[in-house]
Legacy VTK file of the C-alpha trace (Angstrom):
# vtk DataFile Version 3.0
C-alpha trace
ASCII
DATASET POLYDATA
POINTS 171 float
10.920 10.191 173.317
7.286 9.911 174.323
6.482 6.894 176.509
4.312 4.235 174.883
1.295 3.658 177.104
-0.224 0.615 175.407
1.369 -2.593 176.761
0.957 -4.264 173.354
2.758 -1.521 171.412
5.412 -1.131 174.130
6.150 -4.871 173.832
6.290 -4.655 170.027
8.635 -1.663 170.317
10.922 -3.407 172.853
11.204 -6.617 170.852
11.802 -4.623 167.661
14.578 -2.751 169.470
16.018 -6.048 170.726
16.020 -7.393 167.163
17.756 -4.309 165.755
20.346 -4.256 168.555
21.121 -7.946 168.049
21.557 -7.379 164.304
23.995 -4.545 165.061
25.923 -6.952 167.279
25.780 -9.761 164.706
27.235 -7.517 161.978
30.180 -6.688 164.238
30.673 -10.293 165.282
30.228 -12.030 161.935
31.883 -9.563 159.584
34.671 -8.272 161.835
35.270 -10.494 164.876
35.064 -14.002 163.379
37.110 -13.514 160.184
39.904 -11.758 162.102
39.884 -14.373 164.885
39.477 -11.699 167.565
38.797 -13.358 170.912
38.480 -10.721 173.598
35.767 -12.312 175.719
32.214 -13.481 175.559
30.808 -16.630 174.028
31.639 -15.373 170.543
35.266 -14.897 171.611
35.328 -18.417 173.027
33.709 -19.662 169.803
36.497 -18.036 167.806
39.085 -19.986 169.808
37.180 -23.277 169.547
36.712 -22.723 165.819
40.463 -22.348 165.338
41.258 -25.435 167.408
38.573 -27.758 166.033
37.530 -26.245 162.687
33.965 -26.301 163.998
31.959 -23.307 162.780
32.143 -20.368 165.209
28.487 -19.542 164.461
27.315 -23.086 165.181
29.404 -23.306 168.352
27.942 -19.973 169.489
24.417 -21.304 168.923
25.024 -24.551 170.799
26.777 -22.815 173.700
24.125 -20.096 174.006
21.357 -22.716 174.046
23.175 -24.673 176.769
23.635 -21.469 178.788
19.938 -20.652 178.453
19.144 -24.079 179.913
21.599 -23.414 182.754
19.967 -20.027 183.283
16.555 -21.621 183.680
18.021 -24.296 185.969
19.926 -21.921 188.277
17.938 -18.688 187.950
14.401 -19.940 187.416
11.804 -19.276 184.742
11.685 -15.561 185.377
15.292 -14.843 184.406
14.332 -13.290 181.139
12.105 -13.879 178.166
13.893 -10.977 176.479
17.231 -12.730 176.979
15.862 -15.954 175.468
14.536 -14.024 172.462
17.779 -12.072 171.999
19.910 -15.213 172.276
17.824 -17.068 169.715
17.811 -14.113 167.285
21.601 -13.907 167.590
22.113 -17.635 167.054
19.787 -17.814 164.053
21.212 -14.619 162.510
24.820 -15.836 162.811
23.913 -19.210 161.306
22.008 -17.636 158.426
24.853 -15.245 157.629
27.331 -18.086 157.652
25.240 -20.081 155.195
24.148 -17.269 152.855
27.139 -14.920 153.084
30.237 -17.058 153.725
33.505 -15.249 154.402
36.915 -16.665 153.608
38.930 -13.649 154.759
38.513 -10.313 156.559
36.637 -7.603 154.675
39.590 -5.218 154.539
43.350 -5.318 154.890
43.156 -2.949 157.867
43.189 -5.003 161.106
42.923 -1.919 163.350
39.820 -0.707 161.524
38.308 -4.195 161.704
39.118 -4.351 165.426
37.343 -1.028 165.984
34.194 -2.321 164.255
34.460 -5.668 166.080
34.373 -3.797 169.393
32.142 -0.827 168.582
29.179 -2.583 166.929
28.633 -5.237 169.646
29.131 -2.541 172.310
26.396 -0.379 170.782
24.050 -3.370 170.494
24.744 -4.399 174.080
24.169 -0.867 175.374
20.760 -0.762 173.673
19.876 -4.163 175.159
20.942 -3.228 178.681
19.035 0.055 178.393
15.740 -1.816 177.908
16.472 -4.483 180.520
17.570 -7.297 178.212
20.817 -9.095 177.482
22.250 -11.147 174.653
22.724 -14.209 176.838
26.099 -15.917 176.767
28.467 -14.760 179.473
25.730 -12.476 180.812
23.984 -15.653 182.007
27.202 -16.933 183.591
27.574 -13.568 185.346
23.959 -13.676 186.566
24.538 -17.164 188.019
27.852 -16.131 189.639
26.199 -13.022 191.046
23.352 -15.031 192.544
25.527 -17.674 194.220
28.552 -15.573 195.234
29.129 -12.138 196.671
30.185 -10.777 193.253
28.198 -7.948 191.709
26.987 -8.713 188.181
29.493 -6.355 186.526
32.419 -7.963 188.339
31.072 -11.439 187.603
30.891 -10.545 183.896
34.460 -9.232 184.052
35.639 -12.497 185.642
33.932 -14.712 183.051
35.091 -12.619 180.081
38.612 -12.367 181.504
38.794 -16.164 181.736
37.744 -16.467 178.101
40.280 -13.843 176.974
42.988 -15.595 179.005
42.100 -18.910 177.373
42.360 -17.254 173.948
LINES 1 172
171 0 1 2 3 4 5 6 7 8 9 10 11 12 13 14 15 16 17 18 19 20 21 22 23 24 25 26 27 28 29 30 31 32 33 34 35 36 37 38 39 40 41 42 43 44 45 46 47 48 49 50 51 52 53 54 55 56 57 58 59 60 61 62 63 64 65 66 67 68 69 70 71 72 73 74 75 76 77 78 79 80 81 82 83 84 85 86 87 88 89 90 91 92 93 94 95 96 97 98 99 100 101 102 103 104 105 106 107 108 109 110 111 112 113 114 115 116 117 118 119 120 121 122 123 124 125 126 127 128 129 130 131 132 133 134 135 136 137 138 139 140 141 142 143 144 145 146 147 148 149 150 151 152 153 154 155 156 157 158 159 160 161 162 163 164 165 166 167 168 169 170
């Protein structure tokens, strides 16, 4: 692809790509992960567990937790830790909340749990890959990993593994 030279159009392109990648993730999370109660890491996995224990909406818990993590990110990492991450986190939170209100689900979409699991993993993975490719993240445990990486000797990938492993273990 040809590089976009204009800073304005490059920014528009990047934020458009962030929006599309978050929507890909949200489809996988809302339509496949939440209704099947899959909890294999991340804030959305933790939200699935909390939702089952408290009957609090997984989407609302995701929004509240992501907002709290953004505040922690600013506190521990400073203002420069990522405008793209803030945007992506807010788009995810709003999108999940809107889907929950306008397209409520009472059961999984299909009777094929393996197929649903594949979509629950594949769609967020594709969205995350696009985000990481343009230097953004979806927030959540990525922020925890960035904080762990800054204050310990852990590399960011290992820090993300540790935080997601703890969530999966809790599930």
